[in-house]
MDAnalysis code that builds the backbone (N, CA, C; Angstrom):
import MDAnalysis as mda
import numpy as np

u = mda.Universe.empty(564, n_residues=188, atom_resindex=np.repeat(np.arange(188), 3), trajectory=True)
u.add_TopologyAttr("name", ["N", "CA", "C"] * 188)
u.add_TopologyAttr("resid", np.arange(1, 189))
u.add_TopologyAttr("resname", ["ILE", "ALA", "SER", "HIS", "ARG", "THR", "SER", "GLU", "ALA", "SER", "ARG", "TRP", "LEU", "ASP", "ALA", "ALA", "ARG", "VAL", "HIS", "PHE", "ALA", "GLY", "ASN", "ALA", "ASN", "ALA", "LEU", "TYR", "VAL", "ILE", "SER", "SER", "MET", "TYR", "GLY", "GLU", "ILE", "ASP", "GLN", "LYS", "GLN", "THR", "ALA", "GLU", "ASP", "VAL", "LEU", "GLN", "GLN", "ALA", "LEU", "LYS", "VAL", "ASP", "PRO", "LYS", "ASN", "PRO", "SER", "VAL", "CYS", "ASN", "ASP", "LEU", "GLY", "TYR", "GLY", "TRP", "VAL", "ASP", "ALA", "GLY", "LYS", "ASN", "LEU", "ASP", "GLN", "GLY", "GLU", "GLN", "LEU", "ILE", "ARG", "THR", "ALA", "VAL", "ALA", "ALA", "GLU", "PRO", "ASP", "ASN", "SER", "ALA", "PHE", "LEU", "ASP", "SER", "LEU", "GLY", "TRP", "ALA", "LEU", "TYR", "LYS", "ARG", "GLY", "ARG", "PHE", "ASP", "GLU", "ALA", "VAL", "LYS", "TYR", "LEU", "LYS", "GLN", "ALA", "SER", "GLY", "GLY", "GLU", "ARG", "PRO", "ASP", "PRO", "VAL", "VAL", "LEU", "ASP", "HIS", "LEU", "GLY", "ASP", "ALA", "LEU", "TYR", "ARG", "ALA", "HIS", "GLN", "LYS", "ASP", "ASP", "ALA", "GLY", "ALA", "GLN", "TRP", "LYS", "ARG", "ALA", "ASN", "ASP", "ARG", "LEU", "ASP", "GLN", "ILE", "GLY", "VAL", "THR", "ARG", "ASP", "ASP", "LEU", "LYS", "GLN", "LEU", "LYS", "LEU", "GLN", "LEU", "SER", "ALA", "LYS", "LEU", "GLU", "LYS", "LEU", "LYS", "ALA", "GLY", "ASN", "PRO", "VAL", "LEU"])
u.atoms.positions = np.array([
    [-13.701, 12.960, -22.611],
    [-15.372, 12.180, -23.230],
    [-15.296, 11.047, -22.692],
    [-13.531, 10.193, -22.507],
    [-13.760, 9.110, -21.633],
    [-14.335, 9.301, -20.895],
    [-13.481, 10.672, -19.791],
    [-13.911, 10.092, -18.437],
    [-15.750, 9.900, -18.475],
    [-16.057, 10.674, -19.312],
    [-17.726, 10.386, -18.512],
    [-17.992, 9.122, -19.651],
    [-17.784, 8.392, -20.251],
    [-17.836, 7.320, -20.295],
    [-17.513, 6.315, -19.361],
    [-16.121, 6.380, -18.646],
    [-16.004, 5.504, -17.647],
    [-16.980, 6.201, -16.634],
    [-17.653, 7.011, -16.474],
    [-18.543, 7.972, -15.292],
    [-20.143, 6.854, -15.287],
    [-20.505, 6.662, -16.892],
    [-21.504, 6.470, -17.259],
    [-21.650, 4.698, -17.480],
    [-20.518, 4.445, -17.620],
    [-19.685, 2.458, -17.339],
    [-20.282, 2.303, -15.915],
    [-19.669, 3.383, -15.535],
    [-19.382, 2.863, -13.568],
    [-20.721, 2.846, -12.629],
    [-21.807, 3.543, -13.631],
    [-23.167, 3.442, -12.899],
    [-24.508, 2.669, -13.481],
    [-23.541, 2.081, -14.662],
    [-24.415, 1.270, -15.102],
    [-23.916, -0.116, -14.797],
    [-22.291, -0.552, -14.353],
    [-22.222, -1.889, -13.858],
    [-22.680, -1.753, -11.898],
    [-22.452, -0.754, -11.651],
    [-23.071, -0.363, -10.119],
    [-24.232, -0.696, -9.647],
    [-25.311, -0.485, -10.742],
    [-26.918, -0.867, -11.041],
    [-26.776, -2.302, -10.899],
    [-26.058, -2.901, -12.277],
    [-26.069, -4.621, -12.545],
    [-25.998, -5.232, -10.931],
    [-24.451, -4.737, -10.343],
    [-23.962, -5.518, -9.473],
    [-25.304, -5.056, -8.127],
    [-26.137, -4.533, -7.796],
    [-26.853, -4.719, -6.922],
    [-27.709, -5.595, -7.544],
    [-28.469, -5.506, -8.604],
    [-29.235, -6.283, -9.575],
    [-29.233, -7.742, -9.349],
    [-27.329, -7.911, -9.582],
    [-27.686, -9.647, -9.301],
    [-27.035, -9.798, -8.741],
    [-26.680, -9.528, -7.476],
    [-26.072, -9.602, -6.005],
    [-26.442, -11.025, -5.453],
    [-26.336, -11.601, -5.825],
    [-27.264, -13.572, -5.181],
    [-26.357, -14.377, -6.299],
    [-25.777, -14.010, -7.581],
    [-25.475, -14.458, -8.385],
    [-24.092, -14.341, -8.911],
    [-23.570, -14.983, -8.606],
    [-21.731, -15.188, -8.965],
    [-21.537, -15.074, -9.867],
    [-21.845, -15.905, -10.776],
    [-21.737, -16.052, -12.310],
    [-21.669, -14.271, -12.904],
    [-22.802, -13.163, -12.492],
    [-22.955, -12.351, -13.048],
    [-22.038, -11.485, -12.354],
    [-21.621, -11.534, -10.667],
    [-20.961, -10.696, -10.978],
    [-19.208, -11.335, -10.468],
    [-18.988, -12.097, -11.260],
    [-17.902, -12.365, -11.926],
    [-17.458, -11.570, -13.459],
    [-18.574, -11.426, -13.881],
    [-18.750, -10.799, -15.756],
    [-18.932, -9.563, -15.164],
    [-19.573, -8.817, -13.908],
    [-19.544, -7.673, -13.517],
    [-17.898, -7.152, -13.311],
    [-17.556, -7.829, -12.445],
    [-16.013, -7.588, -12.178],
    [-15.276, -7.521, -12.663],
    [-15.013, -8.067, -14.027],
    [-14.029, -8.336, -15.120],
    [-14.416, -7.124, -16.060],
    [-15.459, -6.099, -16.325],
    [-15.831, -4.827, -16.429],
    [-15.069, -4.049, -15.974],
    [-15.096, -3.899, -14.298],
    [-15.229, -2.885, -13.472],
    [-13.333, -2.786, -14.210],
    [-13.146, -4.273, -13.876],
    [-11.867, -3.965, -14.340],
    [-11.022, -3.448, -15.689],
    [-12.158, -3.730, -16.632],
    [-11.597, -3.088, -18.305],
    [-12.044, -1.341, -18.022],
    [-12.678, -1.240, -17.010],
    [-12.802, 0.272, -17.032],
    [-11.650, 1.153, -15.663],
    [-10.753, 0.022, -15.705],
    [-9.199, 0.450, -14.606],
    [-10.036, 0.547, -13.024],
    [-10.919, 0.107, -12.963],
    [-11.029, 0.048, -11.332],
    [-11.246, -0.778, -10.965],
    [-9.998, -1.527, -10.379],
    [-9.391, -2.469, -9.819],
    [-9.578, -2.660, -8.647],
    [-9.851, -2.062, -7.626],
    [-10.032, -2.177, -6.539],
    [-11.343, -2.085, -6.274],
    [-12.389, -2.373, -6.956],
    [-13.746, -1.967, -7.163],
    [-13.979, -3.704, -7.820],
    [-13.270, -3.911, -9.131],
    [-13.317, -5.234, -9.127],
    [-12.831, -6.622, -8.204],
    [-12.427, -6.096, -7.617],
    [-11.693, -7.469, -6.292],
    [-12.163, -7.008, -4.997],
    [-13.596, -5.911, -4.956],
    [-14.619, -6.044, -4.182],
    [-15.886, -6.836, -4.724],
    [-16.150, -7.079, -5.829],
    [-16.954, -7.910, -6.680],
    [-16.967, -8.388, -6.343],
    [-15.758, -9.565, -6.812],
    [-14.838, -10.605, -6.857],
    [-15.341, -11.439, -5.280],
    [-14.886, -10.220, -4.585],
    [-15.171, -11.416, -3.026],
    [-16.558, -11.519, -2.673],
    [-17.685, -10.368, -3.166],
    [-18.666, -10.424, -2.553],
    [-19.402, -11.981, -3.499],
    [-19.242, -12.445, -4.362],
    [-19.387, -13.204, -5.435],
    [-18.760, -14.479, -4.386],
    [-17.580, -14.721, -3.937],
    [-17.273, -15.815, -3.305],
    [-18.196, -16.116, -1.887],
    [-19.124, -14.611, -1.570],
    [-19.721, -15.119, -0.022],
    [-20.914, -16.065, -0.842],
    [-21.098, -15.237, -2.366],
    [-22.399, -15.612, -2.534],
    [-22.169, -17.283, -3.293],
    [-21.288, -17.511, -4.361],
    [-20.350, -18.821, -4.172],
    [-19.399, -19.074, -4.152],
    [-18.463, -19.778, -2.728],
    [-17.245, -20.224, -2.179],
    [-16.388, -20.926, -2.802],
    [-17.492, -21.789, -4.061],
    [-16.771, -23.332, -4.087],
    [-16.461, -22.674, -6.352],
    [-16.639, -21.388, -6.692],
    [-16.938, -20.879, -7.770],
    [-15.426, -21.074, -8.047],
    [-15.085, -21.854, -9.154],
    [-14.119, -21.911, -9.569],
    [-12.542, -20.670, -10.022],
    [-13.572, -20.166, -11.058],
    [-13.867, -18.871, -11.451],
    [-13.630, -17.961, -10.803],
    [-14.042, -17.876, -9.981],
    [-13.946, -16.396, -8.682],
    [-13.003, -16.164, -7.774],
    [-12.944, -17.990, -7.530],
    [-11.327, -18.406, -6.610],
    [-10.317, -18.172, -7.369],
    [-10.215, -18.502, -8.740],
    [-9.246, -18.424, -9.303],
    [-8.695, -16.793, -9.325],
    [-9.880, -16.209, -10.160],
    [-9.203, -15.023, -10.472],
    [-9.248, -13.466, -8.938],
    [-9.672, -14.108, -8.214],
    [-9.486, -13.630, -6.731],
    [-8.098, -13.755, -5.901],
    [-7.567, -15.307, -5.716],
    [-6.669, -15.529, -5.620],
    [-5.329, -15.153, -6.559],
    [-5.437, -15.018, -7.491],
    [-4.437, -14.338, -8.730],
    [-4.074, -13.354, -8.365],
    [-5.515, -11.998, -8.128],
    [-5.087, -11.023, -7.756],
    [-4.579, -10.706, -6.744],
    [-4.797, -11.591, -5.728],
    [-4.212, -11.321, -4.231],
    [-2.630, -11.103, -4.657],
    [-2.356, -13.207, -5.073],
    [-0.705, -12.916, -5.323],
    [-0.117, -12.168, -5.892],
    [-0.571, -12.083, -7.178],
    [-0.047, -11.307, -8.148],
    [0.467, -10.131, -7.480],
    [-0.185, -9.544, -6.929],
    [-0.080, -8.481, -5.638],
    [0.760, -7.898, -4.592],
    [1.349, -10.015, -4.383],
    [1.871, -10.067, -3.540],
    [1.587, -9.575, -1.313],
    [-0.181, -9.990, -1.308],
    [-1.394, -9.772, -0.096],
    [-1.677, -11.336, -0.328],
    [-2.300, -11.167, 0.902],
    [-2.981, -12.485, 0.884],
    [-3.029, -14.033, 0.575],
    [-1.304, -14.215, 0.275],
    [-0.526, -15.210, 0.205],
    [-1.321, -16.507, 0.129],
    [-1.266, -16.205, 1.674],
    [-2.616, -17.398, 2.495],
    [-2.959, -18.410, 1.583],
    [-4.298, -16.961, 1.509],
    [-5.843, -17.168, 1.317],
    [-6.023, -16.771, -0.250],
    [-5.261, -16.419, -1.223],
    [-5.030, -16.361, -2.578],
    [-4.943, -17.897, -3.130],
    [-3.302, -18.944, -2.473],
    [-3.390, -19.709, -2.603],
    [-4.065, -21.325, -2.674],
    [-4.947, -20.501, -1.433],
    [-6.130, -21.639, -0.897],
    [-7.006, -21.634, -1.901],
    [-7.706, -20.684, -2.468],
    [-8.487, -20.212, -3.346],
    [-8.335, -20.612, -4.562],
    [-7.203, -20.455, -5.079],
    [-6.521, -21.154, -6.693],
    [-6.862, -22.618, -6.010],
    [-6.249, -22.965, -5.344],
    [-6.018, -24.895, -4.980],
    [-7.373, -25.328, -5.286],
    [-8.664, -24.565, -4.835],
    [-10.574, -24.513, -4.543],
    [-10.467, -25.168, -6.426],
    [-10.063, -23.854, -7.313],
    [-9.999, -23.634, -8.312],
    [-9.779, -24.881, -8.893],
    [-7.928, -25.387, -8.914],
    [-7.663, -26.026, -9.383],
    [-8.051, -27.346, -9.252],
    [-8.926, -27.864, -7.789],
    [-9.440, -29.245, -7.449],
    [-11.075, -29.248, -8.228],
    [-11.277, -27.924, -8.628],
    [-12.657, -28.226, -9.039],
    [-12.470, -28.569, -11.030],
    [-11.239, -27.622, -11.215],
    [-10.682, -27.411, -12.713],
    [-9.479, -28.301, -13.052],
    [-9.416, -29.565, -12.612],
    [-7.721, -29.934, -12.526],
    [-7.103, -29.807, -14.149],
    [-7.245, -29.896, -15.216],
    [-6.817, -29.263, -16.374],
    [-7.191, -28.514, -17.016],
    [-7.704, -27.027, -16.206],
    [-7.623, -25.541, -16.409],
    [-5.839, -25.320, -16.080],
    [-5.638, -24.948, -18.191],
    [-4.196, -24.344, -17.503],
    [-4.401, -23.023, -16.968],
    [-4.909, -22.079, -17.276],
    [-5.443, -20.881, -16.248],
    [-5.064, -20.878, -14.925],
    [-5.888, -21.756, -14.231],
    [-5.734, -22.197, -12.942],
    [-4.621, -23.208, -12.157],
    [-4.186, -23.641, -13.543],
    [-2.682, -23.976, -12.925],
    [-2.046, -23.373, -13.037],
    [-1.546, -22.495, -14.639],
    [-0.685, -21.170, -13.936],
    [-1.439, -20.472, -12.777],
    [-2.069, -20.122, -12.168],
    [-2.093, -18.860, -11.156],
    [-1.404, -19.715, -9.925],
    [-1.498, -21.523, -9.672],
    [-1.773, -22.206, -8.922],
    [0.489, -22.152, -8.783],
    [0.506, -21.809, -9.745],
    [2.358, -22.071, -10.000],
    [2.907, -20.517, -10.065],
    [2.010, -19.653, -9.923],
    [2.663, -18.254, -9.800],
    [3.068, -17.842, -8.087],
    [1.186, -18.402, -7.633],
    [1.057, -18.463, -6.260],
    [2.466, -19.217, -5.483],
    [2.909, -20.095, -6.054],
    [3.630, -21.215, -5.635],
    [5.006, -20.555, -5.629],
    [5.033, -19.913, -6.518],
    [6.652, -18.801, -6.777],
    [6.656, -17.941, -6.096],
    [6.084, -17.401, -5.779],
    [5.834, -15.553, -4.804],
    [5.758, -16.295, -3.694],
    [5.872, -17.340, -3.253],
    [6.044, -18.053, -2.000],
    [7.551, -18.480, -2.261],
    [8.168, -18.577, -2.788],
    [9.669, -18.956, -3.373],
    [9.465, -20.256, -3.100],
    [8.385, -20.752, -3.828],
    [8.596, -22.812, -3.448],
    [8.711, -23.166, -5.107],
    [10.467, -23.192, -5.220],
    [10.194, -22.466, -7.036],
    [9.757, -24.015, -7.966],
    [9.932, -24.686, -7.085],
    [10.712, -26.353, -7.955],
    [9.052, -26.770, -7.749],
    [8.581, -26.294, -6.411],
    [6.869, -27.033, -6.683],
    [6.115, -25.809, -8.230],
    [6.584, -24.945, -7.708],
    [5.597, -23.750, -9.025],
    [6.187, -24.181, -10.341],
    [7.689, -24.943, -10.226],
    [7.601, -25.159, -11.762],
    [6.710, -26.838, -12.347],
    [6.364, -27.551, -11.532],
    [5.704, -28.841, -11.878],
    [4.409, -27.886, -12.350],
    [3.688, -27.218, -11.406],
    [2.365, -26.534, -12.317],
    [2.269, -26.151, -13.544],
    [3.232, -25.022, -13.736],
    [4.120, -24.548, -14.717],
    [3.661, -24.905, -15.832],
    [4.717, -26.224, -15.440],
    [4.832, -26.898, -16.977],
    [3.617, -27.425, -16.854],
    [2.966, -27.887, -16.276],
    [1.540, -28.652, -17.085],
    [0.506, -27.087, -17.472],
    [0.982, -26.124, -16.815],
    [0.076, -25.148, -17.196],
    [0.343, -24.896, -18.783],
    [1.713, -24.624, -19.630],
    [2.032, -24.660, -20.591],
    [2.338, -25.501, -22.153],
    [1.586, -27.070, -21.769],
    [0.893, -27.828, -22.194],
    [0.638, -27.024, -23.223],
    [0.385, -28.266, -24.485],
    [-0.820, -27.835, -25.260],
    [0.236, -27.104, -27.036],
    [-0.269, -27.008, -27.973],
    [0.627, -26.696, -28.769],
    [0.523, -24.543, -29.214],
    [-0.905, -24.260, -28.166],
    [-0.080, -23.266, -28.218],
    [-0.025, -22.099, -27.023],
    [0.720, -22.453, -26.402],
    [0.515, -22.089, -25.055],
    [0.562, -20.221, -24.973],
    [0.280, -19.882, -23.684],
    [-0.176, -19.087, -23.687],
    [1.302, -18.207, -23.139],
    [2.241, -17.325, -23.703],
    [3.225, -16.830, -23.341],
    [3.428, -16.346, -21.865],
    [2.220, -15.721, -21.381],
    [2.511, -14.920, -20.070],
    [2.684, -17.005, -19.151],
    [2.157, -17.603, -19.416],
    [2.607, -18.685, -18.958],
    [3.803, -19.137, -19.232],
    [4.033, -18.851, -20.156],
    [6.201, -19.595, -20.811],
    [6.409, -18.171, -19.540],
    [6.176, -17.397, -20.083],
    [7.436, -16.405, -18.840],
    [7.203, -16.821, -17.198],
    [5.474, -17.316, -16.802],
    [6.445, -17.850, -15.256],
    [6.770, -18.698, -15.335],
    [6.729, -19.437, -16.273],
    [7.781, -20.713, -16.179],
    [9.216, -20.378, -16.241],
    [9.748, -19.412, -17.315],
    [11.072, -19.265, -17.330],
    [11.243, -18.456, -15.864],
    [9.988, -17.971, -15.218],
    [10.597, -16.963, -14.458],
    [11.038, -18.130, -13.318],
    [10.096, -19.202, -13.188],
    [10.562, -20.453, -11.941],
    [11.613, -20.835, -12.197],
    [11.909, -21.624, -13.054],
    [13.023, -22.499, -13.991],
    [14.352, -21.348, -13.024],
    [13.983, -20.115, -13.846],
    [15.311, -19.654, -12.937],
    [15.642, -19.819, -11.376],
    [14.651, -19.301, -10.445],
    [14.870, -19.241, -9.489],
    [15.049, -20.611, -9.042],
    [14.662, -20.883, -10.101],
    [14.898, -23.219, -9.639],
    [16.269, -23.585, -10.124],
    [17.195, -22.413, -10.413],
    [18.681, -22.354, -10.523],
    [18.796, -23.739, -11.910],
    [17.661, -23.622, -12.653],
    [17.410, -23.911, -14.731],
    [18.181, -23.069, -15.454],
    [18.907, -22.171, -15.216],
    [18.647, -20.775, -16.155],
    [18.939, -21.257, -17.584],
    [19.665, -22.258, -17.838],
    [18.896, -22.499, -19.695],
    [17.767, -22.337, -20.056],
    [16.865, -23.947, -19.081],
    [15.534, -23.647, -19.262],
    [15.005, -23.247, -19.530],
    [15.336, -22.152, -18.000],
    [14.520, -20.361, -18.454],
    [14.463, -19.899, -19.539],
    [16.177, -19.586, -19.806],
    [15.910, -18.802, -21.145],
    [15.082, -19.579, -22.548],
    [15.287, -20.790, -22.381],
    [14.021, -21.391, -23.621],
    [12.605, -21.197, -23.576],
    [12.219, -20.741, -21.850],
    [11.111, -21.144, -22.098],
    [10.788, -19.048, -22.108],
    [11.238, -18.475, -22.140],
    [11.298, -17.095, -22.768],
    [11.713, -16.910, -23.922],
    [11.969, -17.105, -24.303],
    [12.836, -17.343, -26.167],
    [10.750, -18.257, -26.672],
    [10.317, -18.927, -25.757],
    [9.375, -19.519, -26.090],
    [8.316, -18.444, -26.297],
    [8.469, -18.429, -24.796],
    [7.664, -16.836, -24.561],
    [7.507, -15.843, -25.817],
    [8.878, -14.991, -26.104],
    [8.597, -14.119, -27.004],
    [8.298, -15.096, -28.120],
    [9.031, -16.259, -28.775],
    [8.236, -16.837, -29.987],
    [6.309, -16.453, -30.272],
    [6.277, -17.027, -29.231],
    [3.872, -17.551, -28.497],
    [4.106, -15.607, -29.584],
    [4.250, -14.690, -28.625],
    [3.959, -13.462, -29.301],
    [4.191, -12.958, -30.311],
    [4.664, -13.161, -30.926],
    [5.475, -12.623, -32.161],
    [4.869, -13.902, -33.088],
    [4.118, -14.849, -33.062],
    [3.006, -15.681, -33.669],
    [2.068, -15.037, -33.252],
    [1.158, -14.419, -32.322],
    [-0.268, -14.093, -31.913],
    [-0.113, -12.722, -32.557],
    [0.614, -11.367, -32.521],
    [0.712, -10.593, -33.085],
    [0.921, -9.412, -30.923],
    [1.403, -8.774, -31.209],
    [1.543, -7.620, -30.003],
    [0.703, -6.752, -29.864],
    [-1.042, -6.504, -29.508],
    [-2.139, -5.245, -29.841],
    [-2.356, -4.878, -28.166],
    [-2.071, -5.584, -27.438],
    [-2.426, -5.151, -26.021],
    [-1.422, -5.025, -25.312],
    [-1.646, -3.619, -24.243],
    [-0.804, -2.591, -24.037],
    [-0.152, -4.053, -23.287],
    [-0.628, -5.070, -22.530],
    [0.276, -6.221, -21.002],
    [0.714, -6.496, -22.051],
    [0.665, -7.473, -22.860],
    [1.490, -8.249, -23.699],
    [2.553, -6.961, -24.333],
    [2.608, -6.052, -24.910],
    [3.939, -4.967, -25.195],
    [4.641, -4.637, -24.677],
    [4.521, -5.107, -22.848],
    [4.898, -4.833, -21.706],
    [5.919, -6.251, -21.638],
    [4.967, -6.998, -21.889],
    [5.836, -8.526, -21.727],
    [6.890, -8.541, -22.516],
    [6.432, -8.016, -23.645],
    [7.846, -8.518, -25.315],
    [8.821, -7.526, -24.308],
    [8.887, -6.306, -23.845],
    [10.196, -5.555, -23.042],
    [10.462, -6.370, -22.641],
    [9.732, -7.009, -21.463],
    [10.383, -7.652, -20.345],
    [11.454, -8.737, -20.790],
    [11.074, -9.961, -22.157],
    [11.195, -10.642, -22.498],
    [12.347, -10.612, -23.060],
    [12.860, -9.088, -23.799],
    [13.608, -9.496, -24.627],
    [14.897, -8.209, -23.164],
    [14.547, -7.852, -22.431],
    [15.710, -7.816, -21.276],
    [16.119, -8.473, -20.726],
    [15.147, -9.900, -19.979],
    [15.465, -10.792, -19.601],
    [16.209, -11.316, -20.134],
    [16.434, -12.109, -21.765],
    [17.278, -12.828, -22.226],
    [18.315, -11.885, -22.426],
    [18.141, -10.922, -22.633],
    [19.899, -10.120, -23.112],
    [20.396, -10.069, -21.502],
    [19.890, -9.932, -20.392],
    [20.482, -10.388, -19.493],
    [21.352, -11.700, -18.886],
    [20.193, -12.647, -19.780],
    [21.109, -13.862, -19.163],
    [21.910, -14.376, -20.278],
    [22.124, -14.041, -21.315],
    [22.532, -14.098, -22.713],
    [24.245, -13.016, -22.018],
    [24.283, -12.419, -21.630],
    [25.131, -11.638, -20.861],
    [25.775, -12.110, -19.665],
    [25.177, -13.159, -19.100],
    [25.555, -13.454, -17.763],
    [25.524, -12.881, -16.525],
    [24.419, -11.916, -16.672],
    [24.058, -11.411, -15.305],
    [22.567, -12.107, -14.690],
    [22.788, -11.084, -13.353],
    [21.512, -11.964, -12.850],
    [20.208, -10.984, -13.199],
    [19.078, -11.969, -13.602],
    [17.668, -11.721, -14.015],
    [16.663, -11.556, -13.745],
    [16.641, -12.141, -11.974],
    [15.769, -11.867, -11.297],
    [16.245, -11.635, -9.953],
])
């Protein structure tokens, strides 16, 4: 039944993609729906289509750039897309996290820390952002600060409750990082 529903959803999304071919915001939503049915490459293709329609759309630029950077591909172009998003919305913590993560992936750890600290501000920071900050601090040779951020991320996960699979995986990764750090072993 699940594969039938995925196939049906894919057909609907394919039709919507054609119908909304000139609307970057609609394509952005359609892309995320492809992602929900685990069609990652099609989701990326739709983001690229949306980028052609509106090359300055901050959400499209951020998501496409982050996807590339996180996968370790198109790092230059991905960073540039993310910088376009940050220029449009300089206080958007998701965009700041993406830029910090792009810099991290490029080995520019001190710069990454700057943006990730901005992204992790606020009363209820995203645990993924805190994990990214911890990773950047660790690579910037600030191990105690890294451990504090990983613990903060772990505590945030406990506060919000872990229901999504990606957050369950993050919880396991954080526990492993904290154990290695406590034992004095290399973490990353």
